[in-house]
Backbone as a chain_set.jsonl record, in Angstrom:
{"seq": "MKRAQLIRELVHAGCYLKRHGKRHDIYANPRNGKQSPVPRHQEIKNSLVKLIKMQLGI", "coords": {"N": [[11.529, 8.229, 23.254], [8.802, 8.099, 21.064], [6.353, 5.521, 21.052], [5.08, 4.822, 18.649], [6.883, 5.745, 16.742], [9.07, 4.071, 17.224], [7.93, 1.595, 16.51], [7.506, 2.032, 13.778], [10.184, 2.179, 12.924], [11.045, -0.419, 13.541], [9.426, -1.996, 11.856], [10.241, -1.017, 9.407], [12.798, -2.019, 9.386], [12.297, -4.641, 8.92], [11.091, -6.208, 10.85], [8.308, -7.829, 12.515], [5.022, -7.921, 14.031], [4.638, -10.373, 16.324], [2.985, -11.422, 18.359], [0.375, -10.388, 20.659], [0.709, -9.384, 24.006], [-0.267, -9.062, 27.49], [0.69, -6.622, 28.595], [2.722, -6.013, 26.921], [3.872, -6.077, 23.51], [5.038, -8.553, 21.3], [7.705, -8.47, 19.178], [9.284, -9.724, 16.254], [12.254, -10.631, 14.466], [12.576, -11.799, 11.359], [14.863, -12.399, 9.93], [16.94, -13.233, 11.593], [15.687, -14.678, 13.544], [15.327, -13.701, 16.105], [13.574, -12.287, 18.929], [11.705, -9.744, 20.734], [10.207, -8.13, 23.552], [7.982, -5.33, 23.408], [7.026, -2.583, 25.188], [3.745, -1.192, 25.948], [3.697, 1.647, 26.257], [3.268, 5.207, 25.953], [5.577, 6.818, 25.779], [8.864, 5.658, 25.429], [11.827, 4.927, 27.057], [15.061, 5.988, 25.924], [17.217, 4.306, 26.47], [15.964, 1.841, 26.735], [14.914, 1.546, 24.181], [17.269, 1.239, 22.737], [18.124, -1.211, 23.807], [16.038, -2.929, 22.956], [16.366, -2.82, 20.167], [18.915, -3.927, 20.005], [18.427, -6.512, 20.98], [16.843, -7.462, 18.923], [18.609, -7.495, 16.878], [19.135, -5.314, 15.232]], "CA": [[11.049, 8.054, 21.91], [7.402, 7.692, 20.995], [6.184, 4.114, 20.7], [4.739, 4.727, 17.227], [8.117, 5.932, 15.976], [9.846, 2.838, 17.374], [7.274, 0.56, 15.713], [7.818, 2.333, 12.372], [11.58, 1.8, 12.686], [11.148, -1.877, 13.572], [8.801, -2.519, 10.636], [11.112, -0.632, 8.294], [13.96, -2.91, 9.446], [11.875, -5.991, 8.555], [10.479, -6.917, 11.974], [6.852, -7.916, 12.455], [4.34, -8.204, 15.29], [4.441, -11.818, 16.447], [1.769, -11.633, 19.156], [0.054, -9.402, 21.688], [0.687, -9.842, 25.384], [-1.126, -8.189, 28.29], [1.275, -5.283, 28.721], [3.768, -5.864, 25.909], [3.723, -6.755, 22.229], [6.265, -9.258, 20.959], [8.131, -8.263, 17.795], [10.292, -10.697, 15.844], [13.054, -10.34, 13.284], [12.638, -13.082, 10.642], [16.195, -12.622, 9.35], [17.806, -13.959, 12.522], [14.862, -15.448, 14.463], [15.294, -13.11, 17.441], [12.358, -11.556, 19.267], [11.845, -8.867, 21.887], [8.967, -7.475, 23.962], [7.914, -3.873, 23.291], [5.961, -2.144, 26.092], [2.68, -0.371, 25.375], [3.71, 2.983, 26.843], [3.369, 6.283, 24.956], [7.002, 7.165, 25.699], [9.781, 4.586, 25.805], [13.149, 5.51, 27.312], [16.05, 5.728, 24.877], [18.03, 3.144, 26.841], [15.162, 0.656, 26.436], [14.862, 1.462, 22.714], [18.567, 0.69, 22.328], [18.122, -2.616, 24.201], [15.11, -3.643, 22.072], [17.013, -2.941, 18.855], [20.029, -4.854, 20.153], [17.863, -7.85, 21.104], [16.324, -7.87, 17.615], [19.712, -7.553, 15.932], [19.03, -4.189, 14.287]], "C": [[9.589, 7.624, 21.979], [7.321, 6.245, 20.522], [5.908, 3.951, 19.209], [5.981, 4.869, 16.347], [8.982, 4.674, 16.046], [9.254, 1.729, 16.508], [7.562, 0.772, 14.229], [9.238, 1.898, 12.031], [11.75, 0.282, 12.657], [10.582, -2.49, 12.294], [9.668, -2.202, 9.425], [12.337, -1.552, 8.229], [13.589, -4.362, 9.143], [11.24, -6.787, 9.677], [8.958, -6.909, 11.827], [6.302, -8.231, 13.843], [4.053, -9.697, 15.347], [3.172, -12.127, 17.232], [1.59, -10.49, 20.144], [0.134, -10.081, 23.049], [-0.253, -8.936, 26.166], [-0.594, -6.768, 28.323], [2.349, -5.0, 27.679], [3.33, -6.542, 24.612], [5.071, -7.395, 21.91], [6.546, -9.045, 19.473], [9.262, -9.227, 17.492], [10.997, -10.223, 14.584], [13.22, -11.659, 12.524], [14.02, -13.393, 10.067], [17.094, -13.441, 10.264], [17.018, -14.751, 13.572], [14.769, -14.885, 15.869], [13.973, -12.378, 17.655], [12.564, -10.764, 20.548], [10.486, -8.278, 22.254], [9.079, -5.959, 23.831], [6.756, -3.413, 24.172], [4.949, -1.254, 25.392], [2.579, 0.977, 26.077], [3.805, 4.004, 25.726], [4.828, 6.627, 24.705], [7.824, 5.973, 26.177], [11.168, 5.206, 25.946], [14.141, 5.087, 26.234], [16.92, 4.516, 25.191], [17.282, 1.841, 26.538], [15.035, 0.455, 24.927], [16.14, 0.816, 22.194], [18.63, -0.806, 22.636], [17.223, -3.448, 23.282], [15.749, -3.86, 20.705], [18.173, -3.928, 18.909], [19.513, -6.297, 20.228], [17.34, -8.37, 19.771], [17.415, -7.942, 16.55], [19.651, -6.48, 14.868], [20.185, -3.24, 14.521]], "O": [[9.201, 6.865, 22.868], [8.12, 5.803, 19.697], [6.445, 3.043, 18.574], [6.108, 4.19, 15.329], [9.561, 4.26, 15.041], [9.993, 1.003, 15.843], [7.83, -0.184, 13.502], [9.474, 1.315, 10.972], [12.51, -0.245, 11.845], [11.183, -3.395, 11.716], [9.811, -3.028, 8.523], [12.852, -1.829, 7.146], [14.465, -5.227, 9.111], [10.88, -7.947, 9.472], [8.396, -6.086, 11.104], [7.013, -8.737, 14.712], [3.312, -10.225, 14.518], [2.378, -12.979, 16.834], [2.519, -9.733, 20.425], [-0.318, -11.213, 23.218], [-0.964, -8.124, 25.572], [-1.342, -5.815, 28.104], [2.831, -3.873, 27.571], [2.517, -7.466, 24.626], [6.12, -6.831, 22.221], [5.731, -9.394, 18.62], [10.095, -9.517, 18.351], [10.425, -9.518, 13.752], [13.93, -12.549, 12.992], [14.308, -14.547, 9.75], [17.907, -14.239, 9.798], [17.62, -15.428, 14.406], [14.189, -15.524, 16.746], [13.339, -11.913, 16.708], [13.458, -11.055, 21.342], [9.693, -7.96, 21.368], [10.128, -5.376, 24.106], [5.614, -3.809, 23.935], [5.252, -0.637, 24.371], [1.485, 1.4, 26.45], [4.357, 3.713, 24.664], [5.265, 6.719, 23.558], [7.516, 5.36, 27.199], [11.627, 5.925, 25.059], [14.07, 3.979, 25.702], [17.318, 3.783, 24.286], [17.894, 0.853, 26.131], [15.046, -0.679, 24.448], [16.098, -0.048, 21.319], [19.13, -1.585, 21.825], [17.601, -4.547, 22.875], [15.68, -4.956, 20.149], [18.389, -4.683, 17.961], [20.088, -7.197, 19.616], [17.383, -9.573, 19.511], [17.164, -8.404, 15.437], [20.066, -6.702, 13.73], [20.296, -2.222, 13.838]]}, "num_chains": 1, "name": "protein.A"}
């Protein structure tokens, strides 16, 4: 999945960018207080996308 598409889905679900890291951005879900790192790669493997969404409670 393209990173931009994942970011759109996260924002649509109510998540927001909490902070920038060196190689990852940290996104948080304000509804449940969970957060997850999102890598800055063009393509993100589907298994990792599934894990990120699970960690954020989406």
